[in-house]
NUSEMI-547141 format. One record per residue (C-alpha): chain; x, y, z. Coordinates in nm, 4 decimals. Each point is the difference from the previous one (the first is absolute). Layout:
<nodes>
- A; X; Y; Z
...
</nodes>
This chain:
<nodes>
- A; -0.7001; 1.7814; 2.7518
- A; -0.3047; 0.1892; 0.1301
- A; 0.1193; 0.3077; -0.2147
- A; -0.0146; -0.2331; -0.3559
- A; -0.3135; -0.1485; 0.1272
- A; -0.1671; 0.3442; 0.0876
- A; 0.1878; 0.1055; -0.4115
- A; -0.1799; -0.2708; -0.1766
- A; -0.3186; -0.0077; 0.1940
- A; -0.0178; 0.4001; -0.1207
- A; 0.1316; -0.0396; -0.3303
- A; -0.2939; -0.2970; -0.0619
- A; -0.2922; 0.2860; 0.1669
- A; 0.1107; 0.2173; -0.2622
- A; 0.0663; -0.1922; -0.2918
- A; -0.1905; -0.3205; 0.0780
- A; 0.1403; -0.3883; 0.0269
- A; -0.0927; -0.0425; -0.3738
- A; 0.2647; 0.3261; -0.0686
- A; 0.2035; -0.1454; 0.2591
- A; 0.0386; -0.3349; -0.1518
- A; 0.0173; 0.1257; -0.3821
- A; 0.3344; 0.1908; 0.1736
- A; 0.1338; -0.3589; 0.1271
- A; -0.0377; -0.1385; -0.2685
- A; 0.1340; 0.3140; -0.3000
- A; 0.3123; -0.0534; 0.1706
- A; 0.0712; -0.3363; 0.0318
- A; -0.0187; -0.0103; -0.4194
- A; 0.2122; 0.2908; -0.0147
- A; 0.2718; -0.0933; 0.2575
- A; -0.0797; -0.4145; -0.0787
- A; 0.0498; -0.2708; -0.2737
- A; -0.3465; -0.0440; -0.0790
- A; -0.0643; 0.2301; -0.2228
- A; 0.0788; -0.1904; -0.3162
- A; -0.0702; -0.3143; 0.0833
- A; -0.3283; -0.0850; -0.1943
- A; 0.2083; 0.0262; -0.3058
- A; 0.1791; -0.3456; 0.1119
- A; -0.2645; -0.2174; -0.0435
- A; -0.2065; 0.0330; 0.3408
- A; -0.3540; -0.0493; -0.0338
- A; -0.1665; 0.2443; 0.2500
- A; -0.3188; 0.1708; -0.0400
- A; 0.0221; 0.3982; 0.1336
- A; -0.1780; -0.0601; 0.3461
- A; 0.2403; -0.3124; 0.0447
- A; 0.2841; 0.2337; -0.0731
- A; -0.1149; 0.2825; 0.2379
- A; -0.0864; -0.2932; 0.2547
- A; 0.4222; -0.1379; -0.0474
- A; 0.1222; 0.3633; 0.0360
- A; -0.2319; 0.0524; 0.3308
- A; 0.1734; -0.2721; 0.1290
- A; 0.3404; 0.1203; -0.0775
- A; -0.0723; 0.3194; 0.1458
- A; -0.0700; -0.1732; 0.3666
- A; 0.3953; 0.0279; -0.0378
- A; 0.0126; 0.3386; -0.0553
- A; -0.0642; 0.2503; 0.2723
- A; -0.0089; 0.3947; -0.1219
- A; -0.0548; 0.1789; 0.2912
- A; 0.2506; -0.2474; 0.2370
- A; 0.2357; 0.0971; -0.3385
- A; -0.0503; 0.3740; 0.0537
- A; 0.1149; -0.0426; 0.3635
- A; 0.3298; -0.2337; -0.0689
- A; 0.0950; 0.2073; -0.2951
- A; -0.0101; 0.2592; 0.2421
- A; 0.1807; -0.1352; 0.2847
- A; -0.2705; -0.1556; 0.1870
- A; 0.1180; -0.3841; -0.0272
- A; -0.1780; -0.0510; 0.3299
- A; -0.3117; 0.0904; -0.1514
- A; -0.0191; -0.2898; -0.2301
- A; -0.3057; -0.2611; 0.0195
- A; 0.0487; -0.3461; -0.0063
- A; 0.1143; -0.1283; -0.3230
- A; -0.1089; -0.2332; -0.2358
- A; 0.3047; -0.1946; -0.1910
- A; -0.0309; -0.1401; -0.3550
- A; -0.0594; -0.3247; 0.0935
- A; -0.3014; 0.0238; 0.1596
- A; -0.0990; 0.2333; -0.3059
- A; 0.1239; -0.2522; -0.2491
- A; -0.2215; -0.2569; 0.1858
- A; -0.3444; 0.2095; -0.0207
- A; 0.0761; 0.0821; -0.3028
- A; 0.0027; -0.3998; -0.0990
- A; -0.2823; -0.0513; 0.1733
- A; -0.2035; 0.2292; -0.1652
- A; 0.1220; -0.0441; -0.3298
- A; 0.0228; -0.3875; -0.0394
- A; 0.2855; -0.1859; -0.0504
- A; -0.0171; 0.0325; -0.4073
- A; -0.0129; 0.3753; -0.0003
- A; 0.2244; 0.0154; 0.3323
- A; 0.2382; -0.2171; -0.2809
- A; -0.0483; 0.2560; -0.2683
- A; 0.0478; 0.2918; 0.1962
- A; 0.3137; -0.1058; 0.1683
- A; 0.1504; -0.0230; -0.3745
- A; -0.2271; 0.3273; -0.1435
- A; 0.3120; 0.1626; 0.3037
- A; 0.3252; -0.1761; -0.1223
- A; 0.1828; 0.1432; -0.2802
- A; 0.1647; -0.2848; -0.1227
- A; -0.4207; -0.1198; -0.0353
- A; -0.0322; 0.3629; -0.2090
- A; 0.3027; -0.0537; -0.1921
- A; -0.1200; -0.3842; -0.1317
- A; -0.4058; 0.1162; -0.0233
- A; 0.0873; 0.3602; -0.1800
- A; 0.2224; -0.2072; -0.2252
- A; -0.2614; -0.2847; -0.0170
- A; -0.2992; 0.2344; -0.1089
- A; 0.2536; 0.1426; -0.2861
- A; -0.0345; -0.3280; -0.1681
- A; -0.3789; -0.1245; 0.0742
- A; 0.1247; -0.2739; 0.2839
- A; -0.2516; -0.0894; 0.2024
- A; 0.0282; 0.1073; 0.4092
- A; 0.0266; -0.3576; 0.0767
- A; 0.3020; -0.0376; -0.1856
- A; 0.1924; 0.3242; 0.1443
- A; -0.0927; -0.1119; 0.3273
- A; 0.1822; -0.3701; -0.0837
- A; 0.3264; 0.2128; -0.1247
- A; 0.0034; 0.1753; 0.3181
- A; -0.0297; -0.2935; 0.2370
- A; 0.2506; -0.1751; -0.1808
- A; 0.2054; 0.3458; 0.0640
- A; -0.1080; -0.0435; 0.4014
- A; 0.0948; -0.3259; 0.0008
- A; 0.3299; -0.0016; -0.1463
- A; 0.0818; 0.3566; 0.1700
- A; -0.0711; -0.2056; 0.3542
- A; 0.1850; -0.3123; -0.1314
- A; 0.3082; 0.2071; -0.1050
- A; 0.0129; 0.1773; 0.3808
- A; 0.0350; -0.3704; 0.1179
- A; 0.2838; -0.1273; -0.1704
- A; 0.1128; 0.3495; 0.0102
- A; -0.0366; -0.0532; 0.3960
- A; 0.1340; -0.3555; 0.0375
- A; 0.4309; -0.0225; 0.0754
- A; -0.0258; -0.3256; -0.0478
- A; 0.0196; 0.0502; -0.3198
- A; 0.2972; 0.0329; -0.2335
- A; 0.0477; 0.2927; -0.2730
- A; -0.0328; -0.3326; -0.2564
- A; -0.3460; -0.1173; 0.1699
- A; -0.1143; 0.3496; 0.0094
- A; 0.1172; 0.0578; -0.3300
- A; -0.1850; -0.3250; -0.1434
- A; -0.3095; 0.1011; 0.2070
- A; -0.0160; 0.3624; -0.0961
- A; 0.0463; -0.1768; -0.3557
- A; -0.2917; -0.1801; 0.0393
- A; -0.2191; 0.1792; 0.1401
- A; 0.0386; 0.2882; -0.2809
- A; -0.1054; -0.2339; -0.2666
- A; -0.3021; -0.1053; 0.1808
- A; -0.0893; 0.3386; 0.0748
- A; 0.0358; 0.0601; -0.3786
- A; -0.1694; -0.2825; -0.0705
- A; -0.3567; 0.0574; 0.1881
- A; 0.0186; 0.3240; -0.1714
- A; 0.0854; -0.1114; -0.4132
- A; -0.3399; -0.2284; 0.1066
- A; -0.2680; 0.2419; 0.1207
- A; 0.1464; 0.2930; -0.2302
- A; 0.0816; -0.1682; -0.3029
- A; 0.3459; -0.0527; -0.1850
- A; -0.0662; 0.2822; -0.2383
- A; -0.0839; 0.2467; 0.3028
- A; 0.2822; -0.1287; 0.2175
- A; 0.2264; 0.1584; -0.2525
- A; -0.1899; 0.3101; 0.0264
- A; 0.0095; -0.0142; 0.3838
- A; 0.3899; -0.0582; 0.0118
- A; 0.0354; 0.2623; -0.2833
- A; -0.2140; 0.3010; 0.0828
- A; 0.2361; -0.0118; 0.3454
- A; -0.3369; -0.1072; 0.2043
- A; 0.1912; -0.3757; 0.0221
- A; 0.2926; 0.1855; 0.2431
- A; -0.0471; -0.1083; 0.3476
- A; 0.0545; -0.3745; -0.1750
- A; 0.3361; 0.1038; -0.0931
- A; 0.0504; 0.1878; 0.3093
- A; -0.0953; -0.1364; 0.2888
- A; 0.0582; -0.3905; -0.1649
- A; 0.3638; 0.0703; -0.1280
- A; 0.1602; -0.3465; -0.0034
- A; 0.3540; 0.1003; -0.0490
- A; 0.2342; -0.1584; 0.3019
- A; 0.0637; 0.2391; 0.2723
</nodes>
């Protein structure tokens, strides 16, 4: 651990703290999923985005990585948990922006948001459809985990869930857009994820 600390001190002395911080942030961008989040409805200033990366960089220790990759795991420092990082991000960004950030990283929302914006729909409509999908997936998990349900009961509940989900999508995207949504493959998840065929 002392060797790791000395290395960080020497590198910092050599190139300066700002350069070390820049290395951390650029490495985080290269390895993480934050590089493209701004294009999915996340409205952050450059300073806010940089501070977001600084918070996330607390979970990444480049100098420890160098030693652990070389087989010296005992030199690893204290680890910051993912939960601690997310808590810090939520406190920094505030509820609304943190929710935007969490959605922007979600592949499901990215697909929905891209389709919505390509068809001139508002961000709030994409969010509404995403939330409907999220609720449906949670409900489907509950149905499938309930061993007290018969095959027929599961079939009926899945059919009702699918009908409600498609109704929600139609409400927010409009009937004409929904037809295109299914026609171009963007809505395939509705069919694939919530099949109503009896098992």
